[in-house]
N, C-alpha and C positions, 0 to 999 in steps of 0.2 A: 480525499485530503491528502494536506501537504504531505510530500513525501519523496524519497530519492530510493527507494526500494531496492533491497539489493540481495551471487552461488556459482558451478565453473563449468559450462557447458554449453552446448547451443542448442536450442528449440528450434524447430525445424516444423512449421507451419503447410500444410498442405492440405487445401479444403476441408479445415476444420480439423484436422487428423493433428495432434501433437508428439513428435517424437523425442526423447531426449539422450542422451548423450552421459555414459560415463565416462567420467576424468578420472584416469589412472595414473600418475606419473610416476617416475622412476626414483626410488629414493637413492639420498645423497649421504652416507653417514658424517658425522659433524653437524658443525654449523656456527655461526657466533650470536651472541645477546639473545640464545633461545629462553625462554620463563622456564627450560628445563626438561629434561629426558626420561624416559621410560621403558622398560623392554616392554611392557604394556601397553604404550602409548603418548606419546608425551606432552605439555602441554603445548596451546599453538594459542599465538597472540592475532586478533582479528583487527585493523586499525578502520573506524567509523572517523568522520568527516567532524559530526557536532556529540554535544554533550547527550547520550540515554538518560534522560534525568524524567522520564513518564515511569513510573513501577508499576504502574495498576494497568494491566494488562486490559480493561474493559473499556478504561478513557483514554490509553496512547493513541498519540494521531503519528507522530513522529518515527521512521522508517528505522532511524537505530535505536529508540526503545525496543520498536516492536522486533528487531533482529536479536536483541537482546532477550526478549522475553518471549520469543517464540522457545528459544533455548531451557524454559525455565520452566514455563506452562505447557499442561496441554490442554488442546478442545475434545468434545463430544468425538466428533469427525476430523476425518482430515480430506485434505484434496492430493489425487493421483496424478502420474504425471501428463495426464491429460489435461489436467485439470477438472477431471469429475471428482466429488462425493464420495469417500472411502472412510474404510473402517479408521478409526484412532482410539477413545476411552471405550467407543462403543464398537459392538457391530454396526454396519447398516441393518437398517430400522423395518421390523415387519408394519406394513400400512395396510393402514382397513379399505374394504372397498368401496368406502364412500372419499376416501383420499383425508379425513379429517382427524384421525389416530395414529400418531407414530407409537410403538415400543422398541424401545432400544434393554440390547442386551451389556452390559459393561461389564468389562472383560476381569477376568478374578484376579485377587493379590495385589490388587495395581496400590501401590501406595504415595503418601507426600514426604517430601524429602524432611520434614522431621517426626518422619516413623508412623503418621497417623494414616489410617487406612483412609484411604477414597472410595465414597458409595455412593448410591441413589440421593440420600439426605446431600452432599457435596451441590449432585451435578441440579438437585430442586431448587437447591439456597442460589447457587450460581446462575443458571435463565430467570429468576424473579427475581433478584437484584438487579440483572440486565437491562428487564424490563420496568425497573422503576424508576421513572423520569427522574427523580431528585441522585441519580448515581450517575447521569448523563454520559449514560455508556455509547458507545459509537455503534455498536450494534443493534439500539435499541428499537430504530425503525422494522431493521431486515427482519427481526423478530414478531411485531407486534398482531402478526396473525395470531400465536399461542396465546390461548385463551385458559389452559390450567396447565398445571405439570404434576404428576402424583407418584409418589414414589410404591408402591406396592409391596416391594421389597427391596432388602439390602443389594439387590445384582439386576435390580429392572425399575425401568423410567418410564413415564409413557406422556408423551405429547399432543396435547390436543388443541386443533385450529380452530379456528372460527371457520374458515375457509380455504378450499382449498389452496395450494402454495407451493409451485413448481422450484422455487427458491431457497426453500426454508433448510435443507440439506447443506446447501452451498453455505449459508448464514449461521449454520452450527459450524464452519468448519474457520479451523483461521486463530489467530490470539487475541483477538477482540472479543472472543465467546468462548475465551477462557473457562476452565472449572478450577475454581477457587476454595479449599477448605472453608466451611459452613463455621467453624466452631475459632478462628482468629479476625480479629480486628481490624479493620478494612483499611482504619487509620497507619495499624501495624505494615503491614503487607505494602502501605504505600513507599516503603524506603525499606522493607526486608520482603522481599517478593517469599514464598511458602508455593512451590507447584508440585506437580508431578512428572517436568520433563524431563530430557538427558542431563540437565546439570542443574547444581545447586546455588542460588544465589550465596554469598561468601561475603561481597564488599562493593561498594560504591566509595569512589572518592570523584567528589564533582566536576568537571571540566577537563579529567583525567583517565579515567578508565573505570570499567565493572567487572569484575573477575567472579568467575566461577567455577566448581568442584563436579568432577565425576559424580553421578549418582547413580550407586552402582546396582540401585534395586528399580532401575528406569525398568518399568514393562514390558517394553518392547526387545531388553536385551542390553547387552554390558555397553556402555555408550567408550567409543576409540582414544577419545582425550581423559588425559588424567586432572586438565584443567582447560576453563576458557579465557580469557581474557580479552575484554572490548577495551581495546586503545584508541583515547579522543589523537586527532593528529585532522587538526582544522585545514593547515596550509595541504596541499593537493600534490605539491613538488614534492613537501617533505616527506609525505607519504607513499611519495613512492622511490625517494631517498629508505627509507627503514625499510623495505621490500627487498630494495637490491643488498642492504648490510643486509639484513636478515635477522632485525630486531623487530618484524614484522611479518608476518606466515602468508595472512590473506586479507587483501582488498578488495571495493568495490567501486571502480569509479565510473562514472558519465561521461566523462570524456575521450574520445580515441589519443589524443596527442597525450596528454600524463600518462594514459595504460601504456601508448608504447615505452615510454621513457622509462615506466616501472622495469620494463621487460629485461631481462638479462638471462644467461646461461646458466643462474640458477632461479629464474623466476619465469614461468611461463604465463599470458596471456588471454583469454578465451572469451571472446564475445557471446551476449545472449539477447534475444528479441524482449520487448517489455512491451504490455499490455499497458503500461501506464501511460498517462498524455500531459505535456506541456500547455497552458490557457492562460490568457488572460482572464482574468475571471471578473467580472463587472456586476454590482452587486447593485441591484436594481431598483431596493430599497434607499439607494444612496440618492440624494436629490438631484445628483450632477446625472443618473442614469435611469430617473424613472419615466423616461419618454425613449420610446423605443429608436425613433427614427436618429439621436446620440448614440444610444447602441449602434443602431446600423451603421452608422457612422464613420465609427473607430473601426467596426468589420470589414469596411468596404475598402480604409484606408492601410491595412496591412498586408503586405507580401508574403505568407507563410512559408515559402520557400526563401526567401532572404533571411526570415528568420533560423531554419535548419541551418543554411548555409554560412553564418553568421557566429549563429549560438553554437549550436552541433557540429560545427564543421565539417557539414553535410550529410553525420552518421545518424539521419531520423527521414523518418515516411511523413508527411501530412498525414493529417485525419480528421475524422469529423467524431462526433460526441461520444461514439461507443467505439470504445475498439475491439471486444469481445469477436472471436472470431468467426463466431456462427451467426454474429448480428452487427458486424462490422458495418457502418455509417460510410457512405461516399463522400467524401471529403467537395468532389464537385457540385454535390444535389443542394448549395448552400445560394445566398442572395451574394452576391463579387466572389465567388471560387478562386480568382484572380483579382489584385490589386486593382483600384477605379477608384482616383480622386476625385474624378467630377463627380461621380453617384455618390460620395461620402459626403461632397460641399452640398449635393442636391437635398442629401438626409439631413445636412446641417441646419441648412435654409429650411426645409421643412418643418422641422423643430422650433423655429424661430430666431437662428444663433447664427451668425457668423465665427462665432470662435466657441471652444470648451477647453475647458481645466479641470485639471482631478488629479487625485497623488493615487501611487499604486505603491505598495507594501510590497517589499524583495526581500526575499532570506538570504542571510550568509550561512553556510555551513551545511544547509539542505540538500544542495546540491548545487554544482559547479557550473552550471552554467547561467545563473537566473542571473545574476547582472549582466553578460552579455544580453540574454535576453532581450532584460530591460530597456540597453540601452538602444536597441534596434527598436523596438519597439517605439520609443522613448523620438526618435530620429523619424522614423517612417511617419507618427500620427501627427510632429511639428509642420510636413509638409501640407496637411490638409487642416488646417488651422488648428488645429488640438493638441493643447499641452498638456501632457504626461510629467508628472514629478514625482523624483524617483525619494523613495521612503526604504532606508536601507536599515534593517530589524535585526538584529543576533537569531539564534535559530528557537532559543525560547520565547521569544518576547513575539517573535512572527507568529509561532502556532498561538500564544493567548490571544492576539489581535485576531485572528483569525476566526479560532472558535468562537469571539465574541461576534464575530460579523463585525469588528471596530474597523472599518474603510471601506474607500473608495472600489478599489478593484486592487486585485491582487495578482502580480506573477506567482505563479504555481506549477508545482508534480505531484497529480493527484492519483493517487492509485486508483486500479480498474481492475478487472477480474474476469473470468469466464461466462457470470452470472449478471447482466447486466442490471439488477433490481436490486443484488445486493450495492452496488455502487452509484446509485443513482435516486432508489425511492428515497434515502434520508438527503438530500440536497433539494429534489425538485417536485416533494408530495406535500401538501400544504402541513400534516402534521410530522413531516421530518426531522429529525431532528436538530439537522443541521442546516433546516430550511432556512434560518437566519447568515447563515453564511452565502447563500444562492442569493438571496432575498428576492427572490420569485415563484410566484402559486401561480395557479390556473387551476378551473375546475376540469378543463379538460386533460391536463397531464394526472390531476389525480386518478379522473376513469380510467385514462391509456393505462397506466402502470399497475392498476387494477387489474386490468382485464390484460396483461403480458404475466402476470404472478399468476391467475387462476387458471392458464393453462400453459397444457407441458409440449401441447406439438410445437416443434423448434420451426416450423413455416407459419405457423397464425402469430408464433413471439417475434417473428422477426419483424413482421410486417407491423408488427404492435411498434415494437421498436424505434423501426421505419419512422413509422409518424409521430414520435417522442422526438427522433433527433430532428426532424421538421422541424416542429414548431422552438425547441431549443436553437436553432439556427435561425429560423427565422426571422424569431425577436431578439437573439444576437444578445440571447443570455449571456453567453460565454461565451468568448473567441479562445476555441479549441486552434488547438497551433499544430504538433506535430508529439508522435512517438519515438523516440529514442534507441536509443541501443545500452547496456550492460557492460562492462568490459571487468571479467573478474581474473585477477593476477592472486596468483599463490605459489610459495616459492616449492620448489621438485620434490621436497620435502614432506610434502601433502597427500597424500593419496585417499582415493577410496571416494572421494565427494560427486554427489550426484547432482545436477542441476535439469529445474524447469523456465518456463519462463519468470519475467522480472526478475531473477537471480535470487527466489528462496533460498532462504538456508536450511529448509525444513530438514534436508540429510546430512549438515552437520554432525550428528549424531552419529556416521557412519564412520567418517573421519578419521583420520590418523595421522600423526606423526612421527618417524621416524626420530 
């Protein structure tokens, strides 16, 4: 889904093994324009490029909203530094011999920030609401194999599956699977969240900020910051200036040039790998793209390396559909791995066309390279007789149109993770809850995704996801471009922040400001 996901050191991938670096910068005394200081940890201002307007975690898609909600809510499980499922609100489960029954033991004495106890009734309620199609939850497809959730007592949850699912633990990790209080009205939570995370929601001023305050009863321990403000600064140059002046403590950039301008004696910048991928998403249901040859013409007309050089200033790597380290696609195993205008025109001819025109929606604010990507793609496609009109939309309008599948094509930065099933079944299976975004479905993909989920053998899964990637590329369902890098800028007074891939903010609760 579209996002500009955003943390403080470098993830090193070697043979599928991820290593994190703890960034601990020397504390400096004093500073200007701070939200306040305290002997027990000051408040931190985190700059975001778009308004975190989605405050219900089950339906949040924009990264800025997920960054905020990840501090307010907790999920049944988390991901560790190697992106493997780890204990969250519950320990890792006991699994039955047939792989169909998962028994979770909840942490004791966990409370929501309103003081109420979090118990198995809240977990049962949350999982069942996520599975309810009316909720329109992001994680519904990833959890669809759950057939029942029971709460034998206040401290235990039993999740029973209809068939073995090797991705279920990953699907139970993350903010889109957060546990909400069962006695709160969902409409109220859309404007005033109540979670069990390290920080409690205090206020939101539209297009300006979201303010959080420390949850002293957080189940992992006392958070390091007295408060946390997510401040909206849409202009990236203004964001860099705010970091240098000290009015913002941390921010994440996705372009190296602006990140470098933010660096100073009091601001350190560290880069981190992404699993997210940039793509030109072609809706196969759109009239202009129903013919596979038209989509292939678009694919063959694009030089991906040129997009990386132009939009990402060379700071990116051309990728195929799947970026999960253990299952990564081979980008050269696609029709027209290099730009081929003759092949593009041949595909247009096969579709009975000499020219094609379509409109691509492009986000403003979600990530900085979107406009440059769109303009470069537009220029490249024009040389093949393909006209790509650009429709720029603010972040909220873009997300609404994208979720509704109301577009021909979309320039997008999509989130990905360590398990391809959680990233792709929602788009490319017939019953996927985001299938209308992709507009493509096939019986062969349905079977392949089911096979990839049922086995836990990495080699077998890699072969399956290789077949999936082949169909997605051979049919030019989307045009996968590249994965870039994130640049985390932090004032030197910020200490204790740990990073893993995609600049996740899951360790922000350990962070302090001197």
